[in-house]
C-alpha positions in Angstrom: 64.7 3.9 71.8 65.1 2.0 74.9 62.0 2.1 73.1 61.4 3.1 70.8 60.9 6.6 72.3 59.2 9.9 72.8 60.4 12.8 74.7 61.2 14.1 78.1 61.8 17.4 80.1 64.6 19.6 81.4 64.8 19.6 85.2 64.6 23.3 85.4 61.2 23.2 83.6 60.0 20.5 85.9 60.9 22.6 88.9 59.2 25.7 87.6 55.8 24.5 86.4 53.3 21.6 85.9 50.3 21.4 83.7 48.7 19.1 86.3 48.2 22.0 88.7 45.3 24.4 88.7 42.4 22.5 90.2 40.5 19.3 89.8 39.2 20.3 86.4 42.6 20.8 84.9 43.9 17.6 86.5 41.1 15.6 84.9 41.9 16.6 81.3 45.7 17.1 81.3 48.7 14.8 81.6 52.4 15.1 81.3 54.4 12.2 79.8 58.1 11.5 79.4 59.6 8.7 77.2 63.2 7.9 76.2 63.9 10.2 73.3 63.6 13.9 72.6 61.4 15.2 69.9 63.6 17.2 67.6 61.4 17.6 64.5 57.7 17.5 63.6 58.4 16.7 59.9 57.6 13.0 59.4 59.3 13.1 56.0 62.7 14.3 57.1 65.9 12.5 58.1 65.2 13.7 61.6 61.8 12.2 61.2 63.4 8.8 61.2 63.9 9.0 65.0 61.7 7.4 67.6 60.4 10.8 68.9 59.0 11.5 65.5 57.1 8.3 65.2 55.5 8.9 68.6 54.4 12.4 67.8 53.6 11.6 64.2 50.8 9.2 65.2 49.4 11.8 67.5 49.4 14.7 65.0 49.0 13.1 61.6 47.1 10.2 60.0 48.3 7.2 58.1 46.6 5.0 55.6 47.3 2.0 57.8 48.7 1.5 61.3 49.8 -1.3 63.5 47.6 -2.0 66.6 49.2 -2.6 70.0 50.1 -6.2 69.0 51.4 -5.4 65.6 48.4 -6.3 63.4 47.9 -3.9 60.6 44.5 -2.1 61.0 42.6 0.8 59.4 43.5 4.5 59.9 42.7 6.9 57.2 42.0 4.0 54.8 39.3 1.6 55.7 40.0 -1.0 53.0 43.0 -2.0 50.9 43.1 -4.4 48.0 46.0 -5.8 46.0 45.9 -6.8 42.4 46.7 -10.4 41.4 50.5 -9.9 41.9 50.4 -7.6 44.9 52.0 -4.9 42.8 49.2 -2.3 42.6 47.3 -1.7 45.9 44.0 0.3 46.0 43.2 2.1 49.3 39.7 3.4 50.0 39.7 6.4 52.4 37.1 7.2 55.1 34.3 9.5 54.0 34.3 13.0 55.4 37.9 13.1 56.7 39.0 16.6 57.9 42.3 18.1 58.9 42.5 19.8 62.3 41.9 23.2 60.6 38.6 22.0 59.2 39.7 21.6 55.6 38.8 18.3 53.8 41.4 15.5 53.6 41.2 13.9 50.2 43.2 11.6 48.0 45.1 14.6 46.6 46.7 15.1 50.0 47.7 11.5 50.2 49.3 11.7 46.7 51.2 14.9 47.6 52.4 13.5 50.9 53.6 10.3 49.3 55.5 12.3 46.6 56.9 14.5 49.3 58.2 11.5 51.2 59.8 10.1 48.0 61.6 13.4 47.4 62.8 13.7 51.0 65.9 12.6 52.8 63.9 10.3 55.1 65.3 6.8 55.5 61.7 5.5 55.3 61.5 6.4 51.6 63.6 3.3 50.8 60.5 1.3 51.6 58.9 2.7 48.4 61.8 2.9 45.9 60.3 3.1 42.4 56.7 3.3 43.6 54.1 5.5 42.0 50.8 6.8 43.3 47.6 8.1 41.7 44.2 9.2 42.8 41.3 7.9 40.7 38.8 9.9 42.8 38.7 11.9 46.0 38.4 8.9 48.3 40.7 6.4 46.5 44.4 6.1 46.0 46.4 3.5 44.1 50.0 2.8 45.0 51.9 0.8 42.4 55.2 -0.7 43.6 58.2 -1.2 41.3 57.7 -5.0 41.8 55.2 -7.2 43.7 55.2 -6.1 47.4 53.0 -8.2 49.7 54.2 -6.1 52.7 53.1 -2.7 51.3 50.3 -2.1 53.9 52.8 -2.8 56.7 55.4 -0.4 55.2 52.8 2.3 55.2 52.9 2.5 59.0 55.8 4.9 58.5 53.9 7.1 56.0 52.1 10.1 57.4 49.6 12.3 55.5 50.0 16.0 55.5 48.0 18.7 53.6 48.9 18.9 49.9 50.5 22.3 50.4 53.3 22.4 53.0 54.9 25.9 53.2 58.2 26.9 54.9 56.4 27.7 58.2 54.1 24.7 58.2 55.8 22.8 61.0 55.7 25.8 63.4 52.0 25.0 63.7 51.4 21.8 61.7 47.9 20.7 60.5 47.1 17.0 60.7 44.3 14.5 61.0 45.4 12.7 64.2 43.8 12.8 67.6 45.9 15.8 68.8 47.0 19.2 67.6 50.2 21.0 68.3 49.8 23.9 70.8 53.5 24.6 71.3 56.8 23.0 70.5 60.3 23.6 71.7 62.6 21.1 69.9 64.4 18.7 72.2 62.6 20.1 75.3 58.8 20.0 75.2 55.8 19.5 73.0 52.2 20.4 74.1 49.3 18.7 72.3 45.6 19.5 72.6 42.7 17.3 71.6 41.6 17.5 68.0 37.8 17.9 67.8 37.9 17.1 64.0 39.5 13.7 64.6 37.6 11.0 62.8 37.8 8.7 65.8 36.2 11.3 68.1 37.7 14.0 70.2 40.0 12.5 72.9 38.8 12.8 76.5 42.2 14.0 77.7 42.4 17.5 76.5 46.1 18.2 76.9 49.2 16.0 76.6 52.5 17.5 77.4 55.5 15.6 76.2 58.6 16.7 78.1 62.3 15.9 77.7 64.0 15.0 81.0 67.5 13.9 80.0 68.5 12.7 83.5 66.8 9.4 84.3 66.8 10.1 88.0 65.0 13.4 87.6 62.6 11.7 85.2 61.6 9.0 87.7 61.5 11.4 90.6 59.0 13.5 88.5 56.9 10.3 88.1 56.9 9.5 91.9 55.9 13.1 92.8 53.1 13.3 90.3 54.8 15.9 88.1 54.7 13.3 85.3 51.9 10.8 84.8 53.7 8.3 82.6 57.2 7.2 81.8 58.3 4.4 79.5 61.5 2.8 78.5 62.2 2.5 82.3 65.7 1.0 83.1 65.6 -2.4 84.8 67.5 -1.2 87.9 64.7 1.3 88.6 61.8 -1.0 88.0 61.7 -2.7 91.4 61.5 0.6 93.3 58.8 2.0 91.0 56.7 -1.1 91.0 56.6 -1.2 94.8 54.9 2.2 94.8 51.2 1.8 95.5 50.3 4.8 93.5 51.8 3.5 90.3 51.0 0.7 87.8 53.4 -1.0 85.4 53.6 -3.3 82.5 56.4 -4.6 80.3 55.5 -5.2 76.6 57.4 -7.3 74.1 58.5 -5.0 71.3 59.7 -5.3 67.7 63.1 -3.9 68.7 66.5 -5.6 68.8 69.8 -4.2 70.0 71.7 -4.2 66.7 75.5 -3.6 66.2 76.3 -3.5 62.5 79.8 -4.0 61.3 81.0 -1.7 58.5 82.0 -4.4 56.1 83.5 -1.9 53.7 86.3 -1.3 56.2 89.2 -3.6 55.4 89.6 -4.7 59.0 85.9 -5.9 59.1 85.6 -7.2 55.5 85.5 -10.9 56.3 82.9 -13.0 58.2 85.7 -14.7 60.1 86.8 -11.4 61.7 83.2 -10.3 62.4 82.2 -13.6 63.9 85.3 -13.6 66.1 84.5 -10.2 67.5 81.0 -11.4 68.2 82.4 -14.5 70.0 84.5 -12.3 72.2 81.6 -10.5 73.9 79.6 -12.2 76.7 76.3 -10.7 75.8 74.4 -13.2 78.0 76.1 -11.9 81.2 75.8 -8.3 80.1 72.1 -8.7 79.6 71.6 -10.5 82.9 73.4 -7.7 84.7 71.9 -4.7 82.9 68.5 -5.8 81.6 67.2 -8.8 83.7 63.6 -7.7 83.3 63.4 -6.2 79.9 66.0 -8.0 77.9 66.5 -11.4 76.4 69.4 -12.9 74.4 68.5 -12.5 70.7 68.6 -15.4 68.3 67.6 -13.5 65.1 68.2 -10.1 63.5 64.5 -9.4 64.1 62.3 -9.8 67.1 59.8 -12.7 67.7 56.9 -10.3 67.3 57.8 -9.6 63.7 56.5 -11.5 60.6 59.6 -13.3 59.2 61.2 -14.1 62.5 63.3 -17.2 62.3 65.5 -18.3 65.3 69.2 -19.1 64.6 71.9 -21.0 66.5 73.1 -18.8 69.3 76.7 -17.7 69.2 79.1 -19.2 71.7 81.1 -16.9 73.9 84.7 -18.0 73.7 87.2 -15.2 74.1 90.3 -17.4 73.7 89.0 -18.8 70.4 88.0 -15.3 69.3 91.6 -14.0 69.9 93.1 -16.9 68.1 90.8 -16.5 65.1 91.5 -12.7 64.9 95.2 -13.4 65.0 94.9 -16.0 62.3 93.0 -13.6 60.1 95.7 -10.9 60.4 93.6 -8.5 62.5 95.4 -5.3 63.4 95.1 -5.2 67.2 96.8 -1.8 67.3 94.2 0.2 65.4 91.0 1.1 67.4 87.6 0.4 65.9 85.1 3.3 66.1 81.9 2.2 67.9 79.2 4.9 67.7 75.9 5.2 69.6 73.5 7.8 70.7 71.6 8.3 74.0 73.1 8.0 77.4 70.8 5.1 78.3 73.0 2.8 76.1 76.3 3.9 77.6 76.6 1.1 80.1 75.8 -1.5 77.6 78.4 -0.3 75.1 81.0 0.2 77.8 80.5 -3.4 78.8 81.0 -4.5 75.1 84.2 -2.4 75.0 85.4 -4.0 78.2 85.0 -7.5 76.9 86.7 -6.7 73.6 89.6 -5.2 75.5 90.1 -8.5 77.3 91.3 -10.0 74.0 93.3 -6.9 73.0 90.8 -5.3 70.7 90.8 -1.5 71.0 87.6 0.5 70.7 87.1 4.2 70.3 83.7 4.6 71.9 81.8 7.5 70.4 78.7 8.8 72.1 77.0 11.3 69.7 74.1 13.7 69.7 71.1 12.1 67.8 71.4 14.4 64.8 75.1 13.7 64.4 74.6 10.0 65.0 72.0 9.8 62.1 74.2 11.9 59.8 77.2 9.7 60.5 75.1 6.5 60.3 74.0 7.3 56.8 77.5 8.5 55.8 78.9 5.2 57.2 81.4 7.2 59.4 81.8 4.3 61.8 83.2 0.8 62.2 80.6 -0.6 64.5 77.2 1.1 64.8 74.9 0.4 67.8 71.2 1.2 67.6 68.0 -0.2 69.1 66.5 -1.1 65.7 62.8 -1.7 65.3 60.7 -3.1 62.5 57.9 -0.7 61.7 54.8 -2.4 60.6 56.0 -5.7 62.3 57.0 -7.1 58.9 60.6 -8.1 58.2 60.4 -6.2 54.9 60.8 -2.9 56.8 64.0 -4.1 58.4 65.7 -6.9 56.5 64.2 -6.1 53.2 65.0 -2.4 53.5 68.4 -2.3 55.1 70.3 -5.4 53.9 70.1 -5.6 50.1 73.3 -4.5 48.3 71.5 -1.5 46.9 70.7 -0.2 50.4 74.4 0.5 51.1 73.8 0.6 54.8 76.4 -1.8 56.2 79.0 -2.2 53.5 77.9 -5.8 53.1 76.7 -7.2 49.8 75.6 -10.8 49.1 73.8 -11.7 45.9 72.2 -14.8 47.5 70.9 -12.6 50.3 69.5 -10.2 47.7 67.7 -13.1 46.0 66.1 -14.3 49.3 65.0 -10.8 50.3 63.5 -10.2 46.9 61.6 -13.5 47.1 60.3 -12.6 50.5 59.2 -9.2 49.4 57.5 -10.1 46.2 55.7 -13.4 47.0 52.0 -13.4 47.7 52.3 -16.7 49.6 52.9 -16.2 53.3 54.7 -19.5 53.8 57.0 -18.8 50.9 57.7 -15.4 52.4 58.5 -17.0 55.8 60.9 -19.5 54.2 62.7 -16.8 52.3 63.1 -14.6 55.4 64.4 -17.6 57.3 67.1 -18.2 54.6 67.9 -14.5 54.6 68.2 -14.4 58.4 70.6 -17.4 58.4 72.9 -15.6 55.9 72.9 -12.4 58.0 73.5 -14.3 61.2 76.1 -16.7 59.9 78.1 -13.9 58.1 77.8 -11.6 61.1 76.6 -8.6 59.2 76.3 -7.3 62.7 76.0 -8.5 66.2 72.4 -9.0 67.4 72.6 -9.2 71.2 69.2 -8.6 72.7 65.5 -8.4 72.1 63.7 -5.7 74.0 60.6 -5.3 76.2 59.3 -1.8 76.9 58.6 -1.0 80.5 55.7 1.4 81.1 55.1 2.9 84.6 52.2 5.3 85.2 50.1 7.1 87.7 47.0 5.0 88.6 44.7 7.8 87.7 45.6 7.3 84.0 43.6 4.6 82.3 42.8 3.4 78.8 46.0 4.4 77.0 47.7 1.9 74.7 50.9 0.3 75.9 52.2 0.0 72.4 54.8 -2.6 71.3 56.6 0.0 69.3 57.0 2.2 72.4 54.6 4.8 71.0 51.8 5.0 73.6 48.4 6.2 72.2 46.2 8.5 74.3 43.3 8.9 71.9 41.1 6.6 74.1 42.7 7.4 77.5 40.8 8.7 80.5 41.7 10.2 83.9 40.5 9.8 87.4 41.1 12.2 90.3 44.6 12.9 91.2 
């Protein structure tokens, strides 16, 4: 993600056509947008559905019980009310009356139950938020989700759960049915997605009739398309391009603090990275402050926590000191093998310069890195298989609660980093099960300190998401997740 996100268009497609042409009427109800990541799948319950492109399109096509607003507060979507029992183990969700899918069929609690069960049976990383959970439907407008243990963050975790019809056949995602503000008109994976307004949407049919999401892998082509009016909105704009774009009188811009942090996990199951001493020494060798100042002066800041300041559970830690001489001495004392390269994997070309800078700093103390840039699908597969030594990702916290990040990814049972610490498990369990907000904050602070001090990963930078758009576009949500919402947007003349 430099944000967290959605999708962009091939240059050949840009040159050949534009949905903004065809007269003033078409221009007033159609937009073309281009984010950071391609949309490869429309299945929100798949492993591919864990990508940023899916989250963006998911909120446009499908509904959720709850959703975060632009600032991260959990608000109503398909459910208007949610109530926990005394221990926050069983949560009752009351659905809106009269909900319809885009094909006109009623959306009931049976669809919610079937979708939740489908998620639990899927290969989606998001299902780990609900391990051991059960769901039932007392009536057509009520569902009860019972967690395996008390879970005060359940409404936040449900921001990653999308509701589909109870019957999903093999061809469903060729023309998916949902309850979001838009309907899929056409989809070419990794290239373009055309959405049209859903007149069955509970929030009212959007004023913008057509939203075309296009994949433009080359950033220069993407920004040229914005300047020429071929594209109306771009987000995740690189810092070195912002000054030029913001000087354009026909464009508007805003940078929004996100819930995302550049995260570089160490694979602690690899013998070379098994000790905190080695992991901390590697962190100490990289001058992240200077790298950020050079590459992300507008949209980056040195991180002091595994999660961003916008997230519940954020607790600032003591910044790491850059000291390459000490780093080399500590690695030598630990018996580190300088002759064997470490595999550093990442996806998306936008992160290439950052990772190259990290490789350069490590090389200065004799640490060899095999830098591996992978296609998104391969990256996710290898991430889950732990086929890496250092893993870079722009990691967000869905729902803006640390449970969806720290609580999901760092327990021993998660097996995501090769790191296991019983005390960390204890603090994360306390943070996840307490109904007392102050107690949860204290537990997350203790957990963050363990993660930080033991260098489970390196946490270089918190992220702001830069949006730049044509002035004729108004009323869309500059989302802190990097998933803009067009359900209330309007257009003026081009």
